[in-house]
Steps between C-alpha positions, in 0.01 A plus 500: 500500500631205308780450251473222241701186565765373258653845439845505340773756430410713198123460541263779605237497772235722649307507825181691582408668829129578542313669786153347538372711790547848644476860387711647222732663425758225550874531467697193394862435588704197394798357689755226435663353809392807698635760254259723310486441124457762229442461127842467336687265269322164519251607773172660394240617752161607369179607669221351289216676683413630849510147645768311303876518447724278288866414549667366186855368472579510129816286515561264791856448622656346812448829684124477445459224760358630827202604710276757327249704701212720391390763751164666439418797720225757545399749770394215730831311490673237288516131424777292348506177302811318388615235255830320464655483154705186439653382176572162353875467451 
């Protein structure tokens, strides 16, 4: 996972989580600072296909800064990747 650098308040951003190995079906969960995220307001979560999920923040604000985690799981277990979102003030 990786957020673009030079983000500012009012911009939008998206990050992609892709599983490159393992057996489907996969379930994707997104977290911010340890709390599970759901699609609402400026947060959009979309499953593009069996192996890919997108997290989009449509309008960044000061509350958007934090540690974002994607958890991909299947019958065998789960794996997590994280990215830190910072903004230029």
